[in-house]
N, C-alpha and C positions, 0 to 999 in steps of 0.2 A: 436871821430867823427866816424860815420859809414862809411864803405867802400861802394863806389858806385857799384851797381849791375846792369848789363845790362840784364834785365829779357828776353827781346826779343831774345838776343843772346843765352841765356841758353835754351830757348824754341826751338830755331832752332838747336843748337848743339845736343840736346836730341831727336830731331825729334818729338817734341810734337805738333808743328803747322802743321796740315795736310791739304792738298789741295785735292779736289775731289768732290764727291756728297754724302752727308751724311743725313741719316734719324735720326733725333733727338728724344729724348724721349718724346717730346711734340707732335710728329707726323709731325712736320714741316721739311723742307729740308734746307740744307745749303751747300755752296761751300767750307767752311773751318770748321775745327774742332780742338779743343784743347784737346789733349789726355795727361792730366797731369800725368797719370801713367808712361809715358815715362820719365818725369822729376824726378819723385819720386823714380825711380829705381837707381838713383845716389845720395847717401846721401850728397855729397858735393854740388850738385845742389839744392836739397831740402833745405838744410841749408841756402844757399846763397839767393835763391828766397824768402823763408819765413822769412829771417831776415829783408827784406824790410817791411813785414807786422808787424813783431814784433816791429819795430821802430814806427809804427803808433799806436799800442795798448798797449805798455808797461806802459803807464801812467794811463790806465784804471784800475778800481778796479775789478779784475777777480779772481774768486775762482775756476773755473772749465772750462776746454776746452772740448767740445763735438763735435765729428765728425760723421755725418751720414755715415753708411756703404753703400757703398763700398768706394767711392772717398774720404771721409773725415777722414778715419781712420789714414792713415800715416800723413796727414796734421795736424790732431789734436795732434798726438804724437810729431811731430817736433815743433809745436808751444809750446806745453806744456814743452818740453825739454828746449827750448830757454827761456821761461818765468819762468821756475821752478814751473809749476802748474800741478795739477792732470789732467789726460786726460782719457776720456771714450768714448764710441761710442754708437749710437743708430743703430737699424737695423729693417728691416721689418719682421713682423710676420703676415701672412695671409693678406698681403698688407697694414698693418698699422705700422707706425714708432713707435718704443717704446724702452725703456731702458730695457736691459735684463742682463743676466749673473751675477746677484747680484750687479750690479752697482747701486749707489744711488745718489740722489740729496738732499742736505740738504735744508730745507725750507729757502727761502731768498737768496740762493746761487747766486752770480753774474756769469752769464755763457756767454762765447763767443762760437758761433758755428763755426766749422772749416769745410771748403769745399775745393775741388779742383777747381771746376768751378761753378759759380752761373750764370745760364742762365734764367730759368723761376722762380727760387726760390722755386719750389715745394717741394723738400726734405728739404730745409732750413725751410720753413714755417711749414711743418709737424713736424720737429724736435722741433722747437720752441713750438708748441702746446703741444707736448708730455712732454717737460721739464716744461712748465708752469703748467701743470696738477699735476706735482709732487712738485710744490712750488718753482721752480727755477725762476730766473729773467734773461731773455735773454737780453744782452746789445748790441748785434751786431753779425755780421758774418765776419769772416776773411777767405780770399780765395787767391788762386794763381791768377785766372783769373776771372774778373767780365765781363760777357757778357750781363748782363741784361740791358734792356732799360726802365724799369719801377720801381717804388717804391715797395719794398717788405715789407715795414713796419718796417724796422730796418736799422741802418747804415751798410754799406759795406766797409770793409777795404781790399784792394787787392794789389797784387804785380803789376798787370797790368790791365788796362781797355781796352777791345777789342770790336770793333764794327764790327761784322760779319753779312753779309746779311743772312736773314732768310725768307723763302717763304712757304706759304701754298702749300701742295702737288699738288693741281690742278692748281696752278699758277707758279710752279717751272720752270724756264727757262732751267735748266739742264735736267729735264724730257722731256720737249718739244723738246730739241735738240737731246736727246736719245743716245749720244755718250759716256756718262760716267755712269758706273754701280752705282746704289744706294747701299750704305753700311751703316749698323747700328753698329757704333763703341762703343756705351755706354753700361752700364751694367743693366740699369733699364728696367724691362719688362713692356710692355704696350700693349694695344689692338690697332691694326691698324684699323682705321676707313676709310671706303671708299676707300680702296686700293686694 
């Protein structure tokens, strides 16, 4: 029987649940942010949190675990380690997600995409498209935190589901209040529109 893991407690201990005023890669604003890199800096926390995801996917037919760079690299490694499966990662080249570094996908390979956080699903969907062009079959996405509120076209297996308020920039109550500085914590580059 698996050990019960308190994911929220681990996120708090590692200071991964942030409060403030955040600019998301979607261009929207939020009062909370999940910085999974802070969890992943501790191997024991990464192992514990992702063991809850492994419990959900260990019965699936998986040939390969693929993590989009940046956030999915360590997650894919740890999932692969626990599942005893090969892991690779995709990365952007000229703004397009692709498999590089001599990594390969065998035609028909069953693939689980590994992410730190799924919010809009943008990098997950881009990774899925890149892998399917190579003949892979994506069967789902495994992540630490699922923040999405919409269907991204594949099952999501997560350690935790978080409902965090998100606002368009022109409707953001924190901007209107003006007391908390806007911070961009993520790694994805994007063009700011109307800001």
